[in-house]
Kinemage of the C-alpha trace (Angstrom):
@kinemage 1
@onewidth
@group {chain A} dominant
@subgroup {mainchain}
@vectorlist {calphas} color= white
{ca met a 1} P 0.177 -0.107 0.101
{ca leu a 2} L 1.365 4.097 -0.625
{ca val a 3} L 1.213 6.539 1.254
{ca gly a 4} L -0.128 9.818 0.668
{ca leu a 5} L -0.757 13.192 1.688
{ca leu a 6} L -4.958 13.633 2.004
{ca phe a 7} L -4.893 17.434 3.965
{ca pro a 8} L -1.841 19.180 5.165
{ca gly a 9} L -1.266 17.181 8.271
{ca thr a 10} L -3.581 14.539 7.557
{ca thr a 11} L -2.267 10.915 5.240
{ca val a 12} L -4.594 8.285 3.952
{ca ser a 13} L -3.526 5.493 2.543
{ca leu a 14} L -3.351 4.719 -1.002
{ca lys a 15} L -4.382 1.934 -3.505
{ca ser a 16} L -2.418 0.004 -5.142
{ca asp a 17} L -0.425 1.404 -8.648
{ca lys a 18} L -2.863 -0.923 -10.606
{ca val a 19} L -5.719 0.436 -9.294
{ca leu a 20} L -4.805 4.001 -9.761
{ca glu a 21} L -3.723 3.477 -13.514
{ca asn a 22} L -7.515 1.633 -13.688
{ca ile a 23} L -9.269 5.747 -12.802
{ca pro a 24} L -10.491 7.040 -15.754
{ca val a 25} L -8.714 11.203 -16.313
{ca val a 26} L -11.555 13.252 -17.678
{ca ala a 27} L -10.012 16.619 -19.341
{ca his a 28} L -12.593 19.357 -18.029
{ca arg a 29} L -13.489 21.378 -20.758
{ca gly a 30} L -10.387 19.742 -22.617
{ca ala a 31} L -6.502 20.843 -21.074
{ca ser a 32} L -7.826 23.915 -20.140
{ca lys a 33} L -5.215 25.294 -18.120
{ca ala a 34} L -3.146 24.606 -21.314
{ca ala a 35} L -5.568 26.402 -23.953
{ca pro a 36} L -8.880 28.470 -23.631
{ca glu a 37} L -11.816 25.897 -22.535
{ca asn a 38} L -14.277 24.315 -24.590
{ca thr a 39} L -11.660 25.175 -27.339
{ca leu a 40} L -10.683 22.773 -30.065
{ca pro a 41} L -7.268 23.248 -29.083
{ca ala a 42} L -8.302 22.351 -25.647
{ca phe a 43} L -9.259 18.774 -26.346
{ca glu a 44} L -6.687 18.283 -28.790
{ca lys a 45} L -4.213 19.027 -25.819
{ca ala a 46} L -6.369 16.554 -23.563
{ca trp a 47} L -5.817 13.752 -26.273
{ca leu a 48} L -1.983 14.589 -26.555
{ca gln a 49} L -1.674 14.617 -23.005
{ca gly a 50} L -3.417 10.903 -22.966
{ca ala a 51} L -6.756 11.864 -21.628
{ca asp a 52} L -9.550 9.481 -21.361
{ca ala a 53} L -12.361 11.473 -21.895
{ca ile a 54} L -12.853 15.343 -22.676
{ca glu a 55} L -15.827 16.826 -21.242
{ca gly a 56} L -17.503 20.212 -22.575
{ca asp a 57} L -20.475 22.182 -22.277
{ca phe a 58} L -22.784 22.532 -24.249
{ca his a 59} L -25.950 25.709 -25.685
{ca leu a 60} L -28.093 25.554 -28.367
{ca thr a 61} L -27.762 29.002 -31.117
{ca ala a 62} L -30.890 30.771 -32.269
{ca asp a 63} L -30.721 28.938 -35.493
{ca asn a 64} L -30.406 25.232 -32.968
{ca glu a 65} L -27.292 24.415 -33.849
{ca ile a 66} L -25.246 22.727 -30.491
{ca val a 67} L -22.055 24.755 -30.080
{ca cys a 68} L -19.346 23.982 -27.649
{ca val a 69} L -19.021 26.849 -24.451
{ca his a 70} L -19.436 27.322 -20.622
{ca asp a 71} L -21.331 30.330 -20.096
{ca ala a 72} L -24.603 31.363 -21.289
{ca asn a 73} L -23.374 34.732 -22.209
{ca ile a 74} L -20.186 34.777 -24.390
{ca arg a 75} L -18.945 38.240 -22.344
{ca his a 76} L -16.326 36.756 -20.773
{ca tyr a 77} L -14.322 35.249 -24.148
{ca thr a 78} L -15.036 38.142 -26.717
{ca gln a 79} L -15.741 41.079 -24.517
{ca lys a 80} L -19.385 41.116 -26.283
{ca asp a 81} L -22.719 41.386 -23.984
{ca ile a 82} L -24.352 39.080 -25.773
{ca glu a 83} L -26.237 35.258 -25.321
{ca val a 84} L -25.796 32.183 -27.292
{ca arg a 85} L -29.214 31.442 -27.916
{ca asp a 86} L -29.715 34.947 -29.291
{ca leu a 87} L -26.781 34.387 -31.972
{ca thr a 88} L -26.682 32.044 -35.168
{ca leu a 89} L -23.892 29.791 -35.786
{ca ala a 90} L -22.228 32.359 -38.228
{ca glu a 91} L -22.793 34.636 -36.078
{ca leu a 92} L -20.404 33.134 -33.104
{ca lys a 93} L -18.117 32.038 -35.493
{ca lys a 94} L -16.848 35.705 -36.613
{ca leu a 95} L -16.045 35.892 -32.266
{ca asp a 96} L -12.403 35.118 -31.269
{ca phe a 97} L -12.927 32.948 -28.400
{ca gly a 98} L -9.336 32.213 -27.952
{ca arg a 99} L -7.237 35.584 -27.233
{ca trp a 100} L -8.804 35.925 -24.053
{ca his a 101} L -6.849 32.929 -22.754
{ca asp a 102} L -3.634 34.085 -24.466
{ca lys a 103} L -2.737 35.817 -27.655
{ca gln a 104} L -0.995 32.977 -29.006
{ca phe a 105} L -4.777 31.589 -29.431
{ca ala a 106} L -6.040 34.898 -30.909
{ca gly a 107} L -8.546 34.033 -33.861
{ca thr a 108} L -9.115 30.511 -31.950
{ca arg a 109} L -12.920 29.728 -33.192
{ca ile a 110} L -16.435 28.324 -30.899
{ca pro a 111} L -16.093 24.344 -31.712
{ca thr a 112} L -19.508 23.115 -33.021
{ca phe a 113} L -20.717 19.331 -31.390
{ca lys a 114} L -19.785 18.096 -34.545
{ca glu a 115} L -15.977 19.439 -34.770
{ca val a 116} L -15.891 18.415 -31.601
{ca val a 117} L -16.676 14.647 -31.890
{ca ala a 118} L -14.412 14.608 -35.086
{ca thr a 119} L -11.492 14.753 -32.454
{ca ile a 120} L -12.465 12.072 -30.154
{ca pro a 121} L -9.988 9.316 -30.763
{ca lys a 122} L -10.769 5.306 -30.823
{ca gly a 123} L -11.792 4.275 -27.458
{ca lys a 124} L -12.085 7.759 -25.742
{ca arg a 125} L -15.001 9.095 -24.684
{ca ile a 126} L -16.897 12.390 -23.720
{ca phe a 127} L -18.865 13.606 -21.422
{ca ile a 128} L -21.420 16.222 -22.590
{ca glu a 129} L -22.709 18.558 -20.575
{ca ile a 130} L -25.949 20.035 -21.386
{ca lys a 131} L -25.712 24.035 -19.932
{ca ser a 132} L -28.896 25.148 -21.581
{ca asp a 133} L -32.430 23.613 -21.216
{ca ala a 134} L -33.858 20.464 -21.978
{ca gln a 135} L -34.463 22.006 -25.980
{ca leu a 136} L -31.210 21.483 -26.483
{ca val a 137} L -31.990 17.486 -26.405
{ca pro a 138} L -33.582 16.117 -29.660
{ca his a 139} L -30.974 18.166 -31.406
{ca leu a 140} L -28.218 16.466 -29.677
{ca ile a 141} L -29.613 12.862 -29.724
{ca his a 142} L -30.058 13.263 -33.874
{ca gln a 143} L -26.775 14.541 -34.046
{ca ile a 144} L -24.791 11.629 -31.778
{ca arg a 145} L -27.390 9.142 -34.014
{ca asn a 146} L -25.928 10.141 -36.716
{ca ser a 147} L -21.944 10.708 -35.509
{ca ser a 148} L -20.013 7.751 -35.756
{ca leu a 149} L -19.627 7.613 -31.884
{ca glu a 150} L -20.776 4.181 -30.205
{ca leu a 151} L -22.947 4.005 -26.949
{ca gln a 152} L -20.174 3.312 -24.999
{ca gln a 153} L -18.211 7.070 -25.729
{ca ile a 154} L -20.761 8.426 -24.315
{ca val a 155} L -22.086 10.250 -21.364
{ca ile a 156} L -24.674 12.838 -20.761
{ca ile a 157} L -24.168 14.537 -17.668
{ca ser a 158} L -26.038 18.162 -16.593
{ca phe a 159} L -27.361 20.148 -13.488
{ca his a 160} L -30.580 20.103 -14.515
{ca lys a 161} L -33.184 17.441 -13.858
{ca asp a 162} L -35.538 18.008 -16.771
{ca val a 163} L -32.135 17.951 -19.184
{ca ile a 164} L -31.504 14.086 -17.777
{ca lys a 165} L -34.918 13.201 -16.956
{ca ala a 166} L -35.769 14.123 -21.529
{ca val a 167} L -32.613 12.561 -21.893
{ca glu a 168} L -33.859 9.027 -19.929
{ca asp a 169} L -37.100 9.440 -21.792
{ca lys a 170} L -35.568 9.647 -25.477
{ca trp a 171} L -32.412 7.298 -25.290
{ca pro a 172} L -32.529 5.050 -22.036
{ca glu a 173} L -29.383 3.263 -23.353
{ca leu a 174} L -27.492 6.627 -23.580
{ca lys a 175} L -25.524 7.071 -20.082
{ca thr a 176} L -26.264 9.834 -17.740
{ca phe a 177} L -25.051 11.136 -14.893
{ca trp a 178} L -26.911 13.880 -12.506
{ca leu a 179} L -24.775 17.141 -11.373
{ca thr a 180} L -25.098 17.941 -7.921
{ca arg a 181} L -22.399 19.386 -4.871
{ca phe a 182} L -22.411 18.737 -1.197
{ca lys a 183} L -21.714 21.615 1.410
{ca thr a 184} L -21.625 21.738 4.702
{ca asn a 185} L -24.464 23.374 6.412
{ca glu a 186} L -23.720 25.411 10.106
{ca arg a 187} L -25.415 22.219 11.316
{ca gly a 188} L -22.528 20.392 9.635
{ca gln a 189} L -24.792 18.361 7.717
{ca leu a 190} L -24.528 17.443 3.999
{ca asp a 191} L -26.704 19.830 2.067
{ca pro a 192} L -28.508 18.512 0.125
{ca ala a 193} L -28.858 15.570 2.588
{ca pro a 194} L -28.298 11.955 0.606
{ca thr a 195} L -31.143 10.640 0.823
{ca thr a 196} L -32.553 13.987 -1.092
{ca val a 197} L -30.048 13.043 -3.684
{ca leu a 198} L -30.606 9.196 -3.900
{ca arg a 199} L -34.655 9.760 -3.836
{ca thr a 200} L -33.603 12.473 -6.984
{ca leu a 201} L -31.289 9.417 -8.766
{ca glu a 202} L -34.238 6.932 -8.432
{ca thr a 203} L -36.853 9.640 -9.779
{ca leu a 204} L -34.622 10.853 -12.858
{ca gly a 205} L -33.596 6.912 -13.905
{ca thr a 206} L -29.783 8.398 -14.405
{ca asp a 207} L -26.941 6.050 -14.115
{ca gly a 208} L -25.152 7.770 -11.488
{ca leu a 209} L -23.673 11.142 -10.127
{ca ser a 210} L -21.070 13.432 -10.123
{ca thr a 211} L -20.322 15.764 -7.602
{ca his a 212} L -17.263 18.145 -6.533
{ca phe a 213} L -15.127 17.016 -4.151
{ca glu a 214} L -16.350 18.617 -1.261
{ca gly a 215} L -17.446 17.164 1.855
{ca leu a 216} L -16.818 13.694 0.111
{ca thr a 217} L -15.973 10.793 2.562
{ca ser a 218} L -15.359 6.821 1.012
{ca glu a 219} L -19.182 6.286 2.962
{ca leu a 220} L -20.374 8.645 1.262
{ca val a 221} L -19.732 7.486 -2.191
{ca lys a 222} L -20.243 3.430 -1.339
{ca ser a 223} L -23.188 4.290 -0.232
{ca phe a 224} L -24.417 5.260 -3.515
{ca gln a 225} L -22.300 2.759 -5.119
{ca lys a 226} L -24.379 0.111 -3.048
{ca ala a 227} L -27.761 1.813 -4.481
{ca gly a 228} L -26.487 1.151 -7.531
{ca tyr a 229} L -25.146 4.180 -9.313
{ca glu a 230} L -21.507 5.250 -9.938
{ca tyr a 231} L -20.084 7.956 -8.340
{ca his a 232} L -17.870 10.398 -10.678
{ca val a 233} L -16.084 13.447 -9.078
{ca trp a 234} L -14.684 17.371 -10.491
{ca thr a 235} L -12.764 19.210 -10.999
{ca val a 236} L -9.732 17.833 -9.226
{ca asp a 237} L -6.370 19.314 -10.201
{ca glu a 238} L -4.350 18.513 -7.259
{ca ile a 239} L -2.467 15.258 -6.684
{ca pro a 240} L -2.817 14.258 -2.845
{ca arg a 241} L -6.634 14.815 -3.356
{ca ala a 242} L -6.286 13.028 -6.453
{ca lys a 243} L -5.278 9.986 -5.293
{ca ala a 244} L -7.269 10.116 -1.822
{ca leu a 245} L -10.610 10.670 -4.024
{ca ile a 246} L -9.313 7.630 -5.934
{ca glu a 247} L -8.976 5.460 -2.361
{ca met a 248} L -12.621 6.084 -1.425
{ca gly a 249} L -13.846 4.598 -4.404
{ca val a 250} L -14.437 7.351 -7.055
{ca gln a 251} L -14.927 5.743 -10.978
{ca ser a 252} L -13.576 9.350 -12.788
{ca ile a 253} L -12.016 12.200 -11.973
{ca thr a 254} L -12.234 14.898 -13.913
{ca thr a 255} L -9.102 17.714 -13.974
{ca asn a 256} L -8.195 21.223 -16.026
{ca val a 257} L -4.641 19.571 -15.713
{ca pro a 258} L -4.813 15.574 -17.476
{ca gly a 259} L -1.471 15.385 -17.746
{ca glu a 260} L -0.278 15.957 -14.700
{ca ile a 261} L -3.256 13.710 -12.883
{ca leu a 262} L -1.893 11.715 -15.058
{ca lys a 263} L 1.650 11.435 -15.097
{ca ala a 264} L 1.188 11.257 -10.690
{ca ile a 265} L -1.169 8.105 -11.049
{ca arg a 266} L -0.103 6.328 -14.158
{ca gly a 267} L 3.632 7.755 -14.831
{ca ser a 268} L 2.643 9.171 -18.115
{ca leu a 269} L 2.620 12.345 -20.079
{ca glu a 270} L 2.606 13.555 -23.495
């Protein structure tokens, strides 16, 4: 058994190297520390760094195209105070989505779902986070059916319950995870209560849960797994914390620095 630092002043025994190597590493919005998030350069860097999967955020445009961008309003990326849903794909494609990160990425365009899918190597996966409402779901399902992706390469994730329910209703074979976040309230209790989250998972018919690492314990993770749900975690950029979470039993690590996490748990980098 290996011993690693959990948080300053505490230690945790870690699983064998073999177990560490088997935990999928998901590139959060691509390799988003190295390139502008949710752009083709970020996804391409993620694959070069050996990521097992990419995670991307998706919105619907005014002309019902699916684009990859986190914020509903593009001000952060382009300095233009406009909603994605109020622009057509052609209008969005005229804007620079790279310079905000670094001038070397000036001229980077917003990618479509189809363009992101085209980067995915055989055997790798995509975590598709639906940021807009359930109106995006039928358009996404149509594009997935017409893509080269296999079912096992796809996970649909969303904070929106109606989105997860819509996917489960329209194509239950697709894997979905509901996103939420545990916080500790003034009484030292988790909020939302784990029992409340479990009821939500049952109602949605989803395959699993993906949360922030805050408040997680091995007992909490295992309680959901014993109920039949997968447990995944975001966004983990610190190596000691990633190893501690793997020890708790999480089934993937989503990170902005996939190369660094992979080097720590598998000894490999690009």
